[in-house]
C-alpha positions, 0 to 999 in steps of 0.5 A: 624417500620422504624429506628428512628421513634416513637413507634406506639401503636394501641388500641385493647381493651377499658377500659370497655372490659378489666374490663369485661375480668378481672371479667370473669378471676377472677371469673373463678379462684375462681370457679376453686379453690372452684370447685376443693375443692368440687370435691375431699376430698384431695383438700378440704383443698384448699377451706377451707384455702382460705374461712375459712370453707367447708360451705362457699365454698359450699355457695360461689361456685354457686354465683361465677358461677352466676357472671361468667355466667353474665360477660361472657354473656356480654363478648359474646355480645361484642366479638361474631361479631369478632369471627364469622368464616371466610375463612381465619380460615380454611387456618390458621388451615390447616397451623397449623405447620407454626403457631407452628413454628412461620413462620408467612409469610406462614399464611393468614392475619387475623382479630381481632382473628385467628382460635385458638382464635375463638376456645377458645371463642366458646368452652368457650361459650358452656361450660359456658352455660353447667356449668350454666344449670347443676350447677342450677340442683345441687344448692340445696338451690335455685333449688326449686326457679328455679323449680317454675320459669321454671315449670321443676322438674328434677328427681334424675337420671337427677340430677346425670347426671347433676353432671357428665356433670358438672364435665366433662364440668369443666375439659374441661373448665380448659383445654381450659383456660390453652390453652388460658393462654399459648397462651397469654404468648407464643405470646410475646406482647399479655399481654399488650392488656388486661392490658393497652389496646393497642399493638405495631404496629409491633405486630398487623402487624405480628399477625393480619394484616387485623385488623391492616389495619382497625384500621389505618383508624381511627386515634383515635385508634392510639397512636403515636409520632409526626413523626410516620409512620407504615411500615411492618418491625419492 
């Protein structure tokens, strides 16, 4: 921004998108806690402390999984067009050292999401789908319903494999989630995008310049003072 000019903020997420995101985030954390409690006896006390009993943990875990899957599906429908691969993604990955070093001047202009964010999006999409399918196979109280609904009756060996795959996918999902949270904290100015729904013009210019140019064509996406003007430097 030029000196003396009002601070420009650009809308990045609507209110409904932010609500959708936080439902996914909260249900994921609850799944993480209850899942770890069921994963190993030494962690069982975590779920019992929060939910009162092991029986409650076992009951609530799959239902939270349903909430996560449903809310993530809505998130997927909302954001997948912006996460489709682009040529600039390959350039961004090839210049990963510049990303880590914060040398943005060596990076290509990107749209709403860069290659790293797209990796998180598509990884979680695949892993959540795997968790849903394998989780149904492990849901004792509802498995008969799904068997009658689909006409598929898994064998004992298949259910054992489902347990292994479910646990492995959960570990990978947690790792990707840690990357997502770390990146949001590392890139200063990112958190307000999912709290107030907007980012500064300088943030957009530095990290998502192609997306910012598009937003500036629509005055309704800009929060600005009476004499604001966007310039490359801030």
